[in-house]
N, C-alpha and C positions, 0 to 999 in steps of 0.2 A: 504494500500500500504506500502511496505517495501522499504527503501533505501538500495540499494546494490551498493557497491563500488568495481568495478572490477579493479584489480591491476595486471599488467603483472610483472612477476619476473624480477630481474636484469639480465644483460648480463651473459650468461653462458660461460664456456670454449668452448663449441661447437659453440655458436654464434660467439665468437671472431675468432676462426679458420676458420669457414665457410665463414665469411664475407671477409676474405683475399683470400681464395683458391677456394670457390664455390664447394668444394669437402667435402663429409661427412667424418669427421675424425674418425668415429667409436667409439665415446665416449658414452657409455651407462650411462644414468641418470647423465648427466653432471652437476657438481656443478657450483656455481658462479665463474666468473673470477674476477681478481682484479678490473677491471672496474665496474663489476656488484656489487661488495661490496661497491664501492664508490657511485654508483647510489642509493643503498639502504640507505646509510647514508644521502645522499642529499634529499631523499624523506621522511625521517623519520618524520620530524615535520609536514608535510602535512598529512601524514597517521594518525598520532596520533590525529590530530585536527578533524578527521572525527567522533570522539566519537563513534566508532563501539562498539557494545555490544558483538560481536562475530567475530572471525577471522576464515576463512575456507581456507585450503590449500590443494592442491593435494599432493600425496605422493612423488612427484619428489623432489630430493634434492635441486635443485635451487629454487623451490617454498617454501620449508620449510625454507631454509636459508633466503629468502626474507621476509617471514612472521615473523620469529623471529627477524630479523634485523630491520624491520619496527615497530613492536609492542612489542618486548621484551616478557617477561613472564607475563605482567600485564593484558593481554587479554586472555580469554579462546580460545584455538586453537583446532579446529576440523579438522581431516584429512578426506577428502572425495575424492575418485577417480572419481566420475561422471564427474567432469569438467577437467579431465586430458587432456593433449595435444593430438591432433590427431596424431596417429602414422604414420609417413612417413620417419623418419630418426632415426639414432642410438640413439640420445639423448632422443627420445620419448619411448624408451624401459625402463621399470622400474626395480627396484630391489625388492627382496623379503621383506616382512614385517619384517622378522627376521633380515636381514641386516640393514634395515632402523632403527629398534629399537636399534641396536648397536650404530648407529651414533647419534640417537636422543632418548636417554634413558628416557627422561622425557615425551615423547609423546606416545600415545597409537595407535598401528597398529593392534591390535587384531581383529578388526571388518572388515578388508579388506582382500580380497581373495589373492591367490597367484597362478597365476599371476593376477594382477589388471589392466593390460594394455591389449590392443588388440594384440593378438599373431598370428592371422591367416593371410591369403592372403600375404604370404611372397614373396618378389621380388627376382631377381637373386642374389642380394647381401646379402640375408638372413634377410632383414628388412621387418617387417610386414607393410602392406599398408592398413590403416583403411578406409573403404568406407565411403563416405559422409553421406549416409543414416543412418549409425550407429552413426555418430557424431550428426546428427540432432535428433535422438532418445535420445541420452544422454543429449542434450540441453533441451529437453522437460522434461526429468526426473529430471534434475538439477533444472530447474525452479520450478517444483513441490516440490522438496526437500526444496528449499529456502522458498517457500510459507508456508510449513508446520512448519517451525521454529517459535518459539515464539518471537525471537528477531526482532526488527524493523529496526536496523541499522547493516548491515552485511558487513564486508570487505572480499572479495574473492580474494585470491592470486592464479593466474593461468597462462595461456599460450596464446600466440598470435593467433594461428589458431583457437582454441576453442572459444576464445572471439570474433574473427572476424566473425565466423559463427553464433555466438549468437547475435552480435550487428551490423555487417557490418561496423565496425570501425577497422582501423589498429592501433594497439597499439605499442608505443615505450616501451623500457625497463623501468620498474618502473612507467609507466603512470597509472594514476588513472582516471577512468570514472564512474560517478554516473549514475545509472539506477534504475528502479523500477521493482518489480514483484508483 
């Protein structure tokens, strides 16, 4: 059995605006908000005490910022899109690996496709709507991916809807939940 620490990213600029307006503000791949940056700083000691051998993050900017903010560069960081957020809003639309590499030049994005997010089933507002059966398939694939890793203590930085469908637990920003695979 492996210990897997699921960590939801800090509050994004999308989260901050949506909480006030309940309207999608049209922010693609939203970064952390100032509150999200503070949440990351507050969770840093707890995250580092996990003694993770590996940190895995989705390619979303808010997750990458959270992973780097929590663990710094002292932990190996692997980018994996399997546990990306379920696409239902503008913030769940990603950016090309080329653009991400420009913002995070020390990380490798060569192994991910373009696009790496769900692009089909577009609604009237132009936002893809990822069916739940696809999310559940990704959860199974991600569990298999984790099981195949040699590390036994893995920190996974990701997103609320994906983690909810994986665990049936509603995550707060920067919340850490230990599970096993």
